[in-house]
C-alpha positions as semicolon CSV with decimal commas, in nm:
position;residue;x (nm);y (nm);z (nm)
1;M;0,000;0,000;0,000
2;S;0,142;0,338;-0,103
3;Y;0,228;0,627;0,129
4;S;-0,065;0,836;0,004
5;E;-0,307;0,548;0,066
6;L;-0,184;0,521;0,426
7;L;-0,209;0,892;0,508
8;P;-0,460;0,931;0,794
9;A;-0,623;1,233;0,627
10;N;-0,686;1,034;0,308
11;R;-0,820;0,733;0,495
12;A;-1,049;0,953;0,702
13;V;-1,197;1,096;0,381
14;L;-1,229;0,746;0,232
15;F;-1,432;0,613;0,525
16;A;-1,637;0,932;0,550
17;N;-1,733;0,893;0,182
18;L;-1,817;0,524;0,221
19;G;-2,039;0,599;0,519
20;Q;-2,207;0,893;0,345
21;A;-2,282;0,680;0,039
22;L;-2,465;0,431;0,261
23;L;-2,657;0,708;0,434
24;N;-2,758;0,840;0,091
25;G;-2,924;0,507;0,019
26;E;-2,654;0,345;-0,194
27;K;-2,612;-0,032;-0,180
28;F;-2,307;-0,247;-0,241
29;P;-2,133;-0,233;-0,488
30;G;-2,265;0,114;-0,573
31;V;-2,116;0,238;-0,245
32;F;-1,767;0,170;-0,380
33;D;-1,845;0,342;-0,711
34;S;-1,968;0,654;-0,534
35;A;-1,671;0,663;-0,299
36;A;-1,428;0,617;-0,590
37;D;-1,563;0,931;-0,758
38;I;-1,507;1,165;-0,464
39;S;-1,231;1,002;-0,257
40;P;-0,858;1,075;-0,299
41;R;-0,734;0,953;-0,639
42;C;-0,505;0,693;-0,483
43;Y;-0,812;0,479;-0,400
44;A;-1,007;0,522;-0,725
45;A;-0,869;0,228;-0,924
46;K;-0,896;-0,022;-0,637
47;L;-1,247;0,089;-0,541
48;N;-1,368;0,061;-0,900
49;Q;-1,208;-0,282;-0,927
50;L;-1,374;-0,387;-0,601
51;A;-1,713;-0,273;-0,728
52;E;-1,662;-0,468;-1,049
53;S;-1,555;-0,779;-0,856
54;V;-1,871;-0,764;-0,643
55;R;-2,082;-0,755;-0,961
56;Q;-1,895;-1,032;-1,138
57;E;-1,860;-1,262;-0,836
58;A;-2,200;-1,223;-0,680
59;D;-2,180;-1,570;-0,525
60;K;-1,864;-1,481;-0,333
61;P;-1,898;-1,333;0,019
62;L;-1,868;-0,954;0,021
63;L;-1,624;-0,961;0,313
64;E;-1,387;-1,188;0,122
65;L;-1,386;-0,953;-0,176
66;I;-1,324;-0,658;0,055
67;R;-1,032;-0,842;0,215
68;E;-0,878;-0,920;-0,125
69;S;-0,927;-0,571;-0,270
70;G;-0,616;-0,413;-0,121
71;V;-0,816;-0,104;-0,019
72;F;-0,851;-0,194;0,347
73;L;-0,598;-0,289;0,613
74;P;-0,647;-0,622;0,795
75;W;-0,754;-0,456;1,120
76;E;-1,010;-0,246;0,929
77;V;-1,154;-0,563;0,776
78;R;-1,221;-0,688;1,130
79;F;-1,429;-0,377;1,197
80;I;-1,607;-0,407;0,863
81;Q;-1,689;-0,769;0,947
82;F;-1,836;-0,645;1,275
83;G;-2,040;-0,382;1,089
84;L;-2,179;-0,635;0,842
85;A;-2,265;-0,878;1,122
86;T;-2,454;-0,615;1,320
87;L;-2,604;-0,438;1,016
88;R;-2,433;-0,118;1,135
89;I;-2,177;-0,081;0,860
90;A;-2,240;0,293;0,809
91;E;-2,169;0,357;1,178
92;V;-1,854;0,146;1,158
93;F;-1,726;0,352;0,865
94;A;-1,791;0,662;1,077
95;R;-1,591;0,510;1,367
96;L;-1,300;0,432;1,137
97;C;-1,314;0,788;1,003
98;D;-1,304;0,924;1,359
99;Y;-1,005;0,703;1,441
100;Y;-0,808;0,842;1,148
101;V;-0,905;1,197;1,240
102;L;-0,751;1,139;1,584
103;I;-0,444;0,968;1,440
104;G;-0,407;1,243;1,181
105;R;-0,381;1,518;1,442
106;S;-0,074;1,360;1,595
107;S;0,068;1,234;1,264
108;R;0,130;1,582;1,126
109;Q;0,345;1,680;1,422
110;L;0,513;1,341;1,431
111;S;0,597;1,352;1,059
112;A;0,763;1,692;1,095
113;W;0,971;1,576;1,391
114;L;1,072;1,250;1,224
115;A;1,166;1,423;0,899
116;G;1,392;1,662;1,089
117;S;1,540;1,377;1,293
118;W;1,609;1,173;0,979
119;L;1,781;1,470;0,812
120;L;2,003;1,498;1,118
121;C;2,075;1,123;1,091
122;C;2,183;1,165;0,728
123;F;2,405;1,460;0,818
124;T;2,556;1,258;1,103
125;L;2,628;0,966;0,870
126;A;2,802;1,194;0,622
127;Y;3,005;1,359;0,898
128;L;3,109;1,022;1,044
129;L;3,243;0,917;0,704
130;Y;3,421;1,249;0,663
131;F;3,575;1,235;1,010
132;F;3,667;0,866;1,048
133;A;3,703;0,735;0,690
134;F;3,883;1,035;0,543
135;G;4,046;1,179;0,854
136;A;3,860;1,509;0,818
137;Q;4,051;1,583;0,497
138;T;3,855;1,794;0,249
139;T;3,907;1,642;-0,095
140;L;3,687;1,593;-0,396
141;T;3,664;1,221;-0,319
142;S;3,576;1,268;0,048
143;M;3,312;1,530;-0,025
144;S;3,149;1,327;-0,305
145;V;3,140;1,009;-0,095
146;C;2,994;1,191;0,205
147;A;2,735;1,366;-0,012
148;S;2,642;1,033;-0,175
149;A;2,600;0,875;0,168
150;A;2,370;1,158;0,279
151;V;2,158;1,129;-0,037
152;A;2,140;0,751;0,004
153;G;2,018;0,805;0,360
154;L;1,746;1,038;0,235
155;V;1,635;0,781;-0,025
156;V;1,617;0,513;0,243
157;G;1,414;0,751;0,458
158;V;1,161;0,802;0,182
159;R;1,130;0,425;0,138
160;L;1,089;0,374;0,512
161;A;0,821;0,644;0,541
162;S;0,544;0,412;0,418
163;V;0,660;0,132;0,647
164;F;0,663;0,357;0,952
165;L;0,331;0,521;0,864
166;R;0,162;0,183;0,831
167;N;0,303;0,079;1,168
168;W;0,174;0,403;1,318
169;V;-0,184;0,375;1,189
170;E;-0,232;0,000;1,244
171;P;-0,323;-0,072;1,610
172;D;-0,184;-0,427;1,588
173;S;0,143;-0,340;1,413
174;R;0,484;-0,459;1,526
175;F;0,567;-0,106;1,638
176;W;0,275;-0,084;1,880
177;N;0,320;-0,444;1,998
178;A;0,686;-0,375;2,080
179;A;0,626;-0,028;2,225
180;S;0,343;-0,152;2,447
181;R;0,607;-0,304;2,676
182;F;0,652;0,049;2,809
183;P;0,374;0,147;3,054
184;Q;0,300;0,485;2,891
185;I;0,257;0,334;2,544
186;R;0,069;0,033;2,679
187;S;-0,177;0,274;2,838
188;L;-0,229;0,438;2,499
189;V;-0,282;0,103;2,323
190;V;-0,541;0,000;2,581
191;A;-0,717;0,339;2,572
192;R;-0,763;0,302;2,193
193;S;-0,892;-0,050;2,241
194;V;-1,136;0,035;2,520
195;Y;-1,269;0,332;2,323
196;Q;-1,347;0,124;2,016
197;Y;-1,474;-0,169;2,222
198;L;-1,726;0,051;2,403
199;L;-1,836;0,207;2,073
200;N;-1,899;-0,139;1,930
201;L;-2,077;-0,243;2,247
202;G;-2,312;0,052;2,211
203;L;-2,383;-0,027;1,845
204;C;-2,475;-0,386;1,933
205;V;-2,707;-0,273;2,211
206;Q;-2,874;-0,026;1,975
207;A;-2,918;-0,308;1,724
208;G;-3,109;-0,509;1,985
209;M;-2,856;-0,792;2,018
210;D;-2,855;-0,994;2,341
211;L;-2,562;-0,930;2,575
212;P;-2,374;-1,263;2,543
213;R;-2,370;-1,242;2,164
214;T;-2,283;-0,871;2,181
215;L;-1,975;-0,935;2,394
216;G;-1,858;-1,217;2,169
217;V;-1,894;-1,009;1,851
218;C;-1,721;-0,709;2,011
219;A;-1,432;-0,925;2,129
220;K;-1,374;-1,061;1,777
221;S;-1,351;-0,708;1,636
222;E;-1,047;-0,621;1,850
223;P;-0,729;-0,637;1,635
224;V;-0,473;-0,682;1,916
225;D;-0,441;-1,048;2,018
226;W;-0,384;-1,015;2,392
227;L;-0,664;-0,760;2,431
228;R;-0,900;-0,975;2,225
229;Q;-0,833;-1,258;2,470
230;R;-0,921;-1,030;2,763
231;Y;-1,252;-0,938;2,601
232;H;-1,331;-1,304;2,540
233;I;-1,275;-1,360;2,914
234;V;-1,528;-1,083;2,983
235;A;-1,777;-1,252;2,750
236;A;-1,723;-1,589;2,920
237;S;-1,767;-1,440;3,268
238;V;-2,090;-1,266;3,174
239;G;-2,209;-1,588;3,013
240;K;-2,168;-1,754;3,353
241;G;-2,388;-1,493;3,515
242;K;-2,141;-1,229;3,630
243;N;-2,230;-0,860;3,612
244;L;-2,081;-0,692;3,302
245;S;-1,914;-0,402;3,484
246;R;-1,761;-0,635;3,740
247;A;-1,639;-0,877;3,472
248;F;-1,486;-0,588;3,277
249;L;-1,301;-0,461;3,584
250;E;-1,179;-0,808;3,679
251;S;-1,043;-0,865;3,328
252;G;-0,766;-0,618;3,409
253;V;-0,813;-0,410;3,095
254;L;-0,881;-0,082;3,275
255;S;-0,585;-0,132;3,508
256;E;-0,359;-0,117;3,201
257;T;-0,457;0,238;3,105
258;R;-0,481;0,588;3,252
259;I;-0,811;0,772;3,223
260;T;-0,712;1,139;3,211
261;A;-1,067;1,279;3,208
262;H;-1,369;1,209;3,427
263;P;-1,734;1,152;3,339
264;D;-2,006;1,389;3,448
265;E;-2,182;1,224;3,740
266;S;-2,400;1,520;3,827
267;K;-2,716;1,333;3,736
268;G;-2,653;1,084;4,013
269;K;-2,737;0,780;3,798
270;P;-2,490;0,491;3,751
271;A;-2,348;0,509;3,400
272;R;-2,347;0,209;3,170
273;L;-2,023;0,119;2,994
274;W;-2,160;0,216;2,653
275;D;-2,313;0,549;2,761
276;P;-2,192;0,841;2,545
277;G;-2,046;1,023;2,845
278;I;-1,821;0,729;2,937
279;I;-1,716;0,676;2,576
280;E;-1,626;1,045;2,535
281;V;-1,408;1,030;2,847
282;V;-1,213;0,735;2,707
283;R;-1,187;0,907;2,368
284;Q;-1,037;1,218;2,527
285;S;-0,788;1,005;2,719
286;F;-0,686;0,824;2,402
287;D;-0,643;1,153;2,216
288;E;-0,430;1,307;2,492
289;Q;-0,207;1,003;2,521
290;L;-0,170;0,981;2,143
291;R;-0,048;1,340;2,126
292;Y;0,202;1,265;2,400
293;A;0,330;0,959;2,212
294;S;0,376;1,164;1,893
295;K;0,607;1,396;2,086
296;V;0,805;1,114;2,246
297;A;0,849;0,890;1,938
298;P;1,116;1,112;1,769
299;L;1,333;1,066;2,078
300;L;1,390;0,707;1,960
301;L;1,602;0,863;1,684
302;L;1,735;1,167;1,867
303;A;1,863;0,983;2,175
304;P;2,111;0,758;1,985
305;L;2,218;1,059;1,778
306;A;2,297;1,253;2,093
307;V;2,518;0,967;2,212
308;V;2,700;0,958;1,876
309;W;2,766;1,332;1,883
310;L;2,893;1,312;2,241
311;V;3,134;1,032;2,146
312;M;3,251;1,237;1,847
313;A;3,301;1,543;2,067
314;F;3,518;1,347;2,309
315;S;3,711;1,194;2,018
316;V;3,789;1,535;1,871
317;G;3,881;1,668;2,213
């Protein structure tokens, strides 16, 4: 998937257009045709091909064609599967749009920081070659080699941009799985999960589904393996007669995250997990922690660079 296809702003527009087409009364595959006309150009060919595939392979499950289209990421397909199962696909597209809006806010700042950090890396690489390989001698050969190394670093950076962006936007990526070993990042990962889990829970309740089935369907929609297992434990506990709120607390999910906002309890009524006020609190917490992570992530590049420059300073001295 190309860099432009992975941009949060583009994906937010894509899902907004898909949801709007459904709200306008379009059916599949016309939804994909409509979205292809007004979505960013990077999706047009694949959406048109998906629409054509749905028409030509009418006997094939829609979800399978969606999975094979190359338009959607694997974790998004999980949510789409949830939407099709609950007949709330328009709402699911809206949730995915909202997710990319949140991710996009932090991505702009993160991209600027990472671009600057990578430029500094390339400059450091060129300087290391100049200092250690050529003994700080300014010759045509040394300057051309150092410049070539810097340009090569920039080319590698451009190639890596898509890889990093995909890892940033996918909740179950290797980046998030590795980073979640740190408590601050783990809290962010869980906040995102709880937010989307509660949204899905609310959609199922609105659809009139019974609670045991609701919890099972919501658990399956979670893209992160270890969190999905926790939600299945909640579903099993409720199936044995335990209260939902108690089962959710005992699962340990909430103990893994920090809630940085508080619900309005002025009405004096106990809030249900899927109440809009509770969901908004978790959403705000996720947003705040995401912004914090976007500021911290560039330090993964800057910290090693600082060490290199300190070593070089001592070497020169």
